C-alpha positions, 0 to 999 in steps of 0.5 A: 539825426546827428549822434554823439561822438566820443572824444576818444574817437575824434575831436571836431574841426578847430573852432567849429561850434558844437554841442558838448557833454561836460562831466563835472565831479558830483554833478549830472552830465550837462550839454553846452554849446562850445568849440575845441581849440587844439592849440590850447587843448581845451574847450571854449565857452561861448557864453563866458567867452573864455578860451579854455573853459573846459579841459579835455578831461571834462568833456566826454562827447560832442556832436555838430549843431543841429540845423535850425527848425525852420527857415523862419523864426519868431523874434519877439513876436515877429516872424523874421528870416534867418539872414536878418538874425544870424 
């Protein structure tokens, strides 16, 4: 099982998709899919397509994305192979 890595210890490879923990004032920690840009010194958001959605200070931890649960997935009620979806 993959574990959370502190940004104090290490950053992910540039632009690799990872899970991050965001610490925003007054909110509970949130996990999001993101990527790190060493050029911009920030984290991009895959949902909003913003290059620097989160600053280095807002992200405390990250981890590599887990593997998909199976080599087949259900897409709208039909079983499909990963290659046809990804």
